[in-house]
C-alpha positions, 0 to 999 in steps of 0.5 A, spaced: 500 500 500 505 504 501 509 503 495 503 505 491 503 511 495 510 513 492 507 511 485 502 517 487 506 521 488 511 520 482 504 521 478 502 528 482 509 531 481 509 529 474 501 532 473 503 539 477 509 540 473 506 539 466 500 543 469 505 548 470 509 548 464 502 549 460 499 554 464 506 558 463 505 556 455 499 559 455 499 565 459 505 567 455 503 566 448 497 570 450 501 576 452 503 583 448 510 586 448 511 590 454 512 597 454 519 597 457 522 593 452 520 596 445 526 600 445 530 593 444 525 588 442 521 588 436 514 584 434 518 579 430 523 577 435 517 577 441 514 572 437 520 568 436 521 568 443 514 565 444 515 559 439 522 557 442 517 558 449 513 553 446 518 548 442 522 548 449 515 546 453 513 540 449 520 538 450 520 539 457 514 536 458 517 529 454 522 529 459 518 530 465 514 524 462 520 520 461 523 521 468 517 519 471 516 513 467 523 511 469 522 513 477 516 508 477 521 502 473 527 503 478 523 503 484 518 497 482 522 492 478 530 495 477 532 496 484 529 489 487 532 486 480 539 489 482 538 486 490 536 479 487 542 479 482 547 481 487 544 476 492 548 471 489 554 475 487 561 474 491 563 482 489 565 486 494 559 491 498 563 497 495 562 495 488 556 493 489 554 499 492 558 503 486 555 498 481 548 499 483 548 507 484 552 508 477 546 503 473 540 507 476 544 514 474 545 511 467 538 510 466 536 516 467 542 519 463 541 515 457 533 515 457 534 523 456 540 523 452 536 523 445 532 529 448 538 533 450 541 531 444 535 534 440 535 540 444 542 542 444 543 540 436 537 541 433 532 546 437 537 551 440 541 551 433 534 552 429 533 559 434 540 560 433 542 560 440 547 554 440 554 553 437 555 546 439 558 541 434 558 534 435 565 533 438 564 538 443 557 535 445 560 528 446 567 531 450 562 534 455 558 528 456 563 523 457 567 528 462 560 529 466 560 521 466 567 520 468 566 526 474 559 523 476 563 516 476 568 519 481 563 522 485 559 515 486 565 511 488 567 516 493 559 515 495 560 508 496 567 509 500 563 513 504 557 508 505 562 502 507 565 506 511 559 508 514 556 502 514 562 499 519 562 505 523 555 504 524 556 498 528 560 502 533 555 507 535 548 509 533 550 517 532 554 515 526 550 520 522 553 526 525 560 523 522 557 523 516 554 529 516 560 532 518 564 529 512 559 530 507 559 538 509 567 538 508 566 535 501 560 540 499 565 546 501 571 543 498 567 542 492 564 549 492 572 551 493 575 547 487 570 548 482 572 554 479 580 552 480 579 544 477 572 542 475 570 548 470 576 549 466 575 541 464 569 544 460 571 551 459 577 556 458 578 562 463 582 568 461 583 574 466 580 580 463 585 584 459 585 591 455 583 598 458 576 595 460 581 592 466 582 598 469 575 600 470 573 594 472 578 594 478 576 601 480 569 598 480 571 592 484 576 596 489 569 600 490 565 594 492 571 591 496 573 585 491 579 583 489 580 584 481 584 578 480 578 574 480 575 577 474 575 572 468 572 571 461 569 564 459 569 561 452 561 560 452 561 562 445 564 555 443 557 552 446 552 558 446 550 564 443 546 566 449 550 571 454 551 571 461 555 572 467 555 569 474 559 568 481 562 562 483 567 559 488 568 560 496 574 564 499 580 564 495 577 560 489 571 566 489 571 569 481 566 573 477 565 570 471 563 573 464 561 570 458 565 572 452 559 573 449 557 579 454 564 583 451 561 586 445 556 590 450 557 598 451 562 598 457 557 601 462 552 595 461 558 590 462 560 594 468 553 594 470 552 586 470 559 586 473 557 590 479 550 585 479 555 579 481 559 583 485 553 584 489 552 577 491 559 578 493 557 584 498 551 581 501 554 574 502 549 570 497 553 565 496 555 563 504 548 564 505 546 559 500 552 554 502 550 555 510 542 553 508 545 548 503 550 545 509 544 545 514 540 541 509 545 536 509 545 535 516 538 533 515 539 528 510 544 525 514 539 524 519 534 522 514 539 516 512 540 515 519 532 513 520 532 510 513 537 505 515 535 504 522 528 503 520 529 499 514 522 503 512 525 504 505 527 496 504 520 494 507 516 499 502 520 496 496 522 489 498 529 490 498 534 487 501 541 491 501 541 498 504 545 501 498 539 499 494 535 502 499 539 509 499 538 509 491 531 509 492 531 513 498 534 519 493 529 518 488 523 519 494 527 525 497 527 528 490 520 528 489 518 531 496 523 536 494 519 538 488 514 541 493 520 545 497 523 548 491 518 554 490 521 556 497 529 556 495 527 559 489 524 565 493 530 566 497 534 566 490 530 571 486 530 576 493 538 575 493 537 577 485 533 584 487 538 585 492 544 584 487 540 589 482 539 594 487 547 594 489 548 594 481 545 601 481 548 604 487 555 602 485 554 605 478 550 611 480 544 609 476 540 603 474 539 605 467 545 601 465 543 594 468 536 596 465 539 596 458 543 590 459 537 586 461 534 588 456 540 586 451 540 579 454 532 578 453 533 579 446 540 575 445 537 569 449 530 569 447 528 569 454 520 569 456 520 576 459 512 575 462 512 568 465 506 566 469 507 568 476 505 561 479 510 558 474 516 563 475 514 562 483 515 555 482 521 554 478 525 561 477 531 562 480 531 570 477 525 575 478 522 575 471 526 579 466 520 585 466 519 584 473 527 586 474 526 592 470 520 594 473 523 594 480 530 597 478 526 602 475 522 603 481 529 603 485 531 609 481 525 613 482 526 612 490 533 614 490 533 620 486 532 626 491 525 629 491 
């Protein structure tokens, strides 16, 4: 009976997700071009962005359906089958755990691969948003698969260690939380130094703009040596920028596709990223993630000690139970996602205001946002419920209107 409730949860998540996508598509298709965008975006481009949204929505619904089917198959048939097969195997528990978790991941990866190929190599190219060539696509795919394998192997080693420690103390989950927290911080630190360069080239900002960036960064209390340009144009024609890393590895990254913007707009985008630094947003999000890691570790303790998941899906091993637990946790997490995205959008508004304050005007950032909407074929007017659920950034038009309001408040009366 409980197994049926999990199937119901899978169907519920799929239904709500599809409903949100369809609602967003219907709302956005009826929308008219906002007045605040008419100086940059014409009706033809606006119409093109709607058709891009339509094609992406169809693809997203297909992807959601494939994932839901995989979840049912894995929970109800694949994991019990793996359990049964491994019960007759003399393999070490380390390799059993590694193989089980890799097989589950590969199922998800491979069934979604055709959708990913279609989006990257056809759909995005159809709308002139992708520069990816087949060599680059498969290179990224196998590099990602290798990194996933390394992390899964580490998780398997940690699982065996925890399994042995659990025989000594009932508070083993505390050690698990400490180790996972340390690993999370380490990955956050090493990501821009070791992992990102596997996929892209990063070069320090050079030329006349470097001095202007240095002055802006100094004004924000940020060391200029941490500003890099990424060769995003090898994959996409879309423009963006982001802040990554912690401590000594923290850096601002600008897509090379944004470097043809007017200097004041580039500086405004940079100032926005510096706003994340100034308001300690990465630290705050990391702290929330670490708190979540402790909760997750305790839930693992409950799952293993009670055998709840094992009974729920008639599983014999703890490693297969943990695989099932992660899938169920992701389903529950879907309903928590709006809370974290609300927080993320709040941080974005704060960084937008900081950019306007640092630049002395909100106009440069507003102009850059308009260019980004046009260049990325973004949906400027998503439905409120969809944006609330999925958007980590405020809707483009909302950001522009917020900046205009901030500018009016900042002006002396």
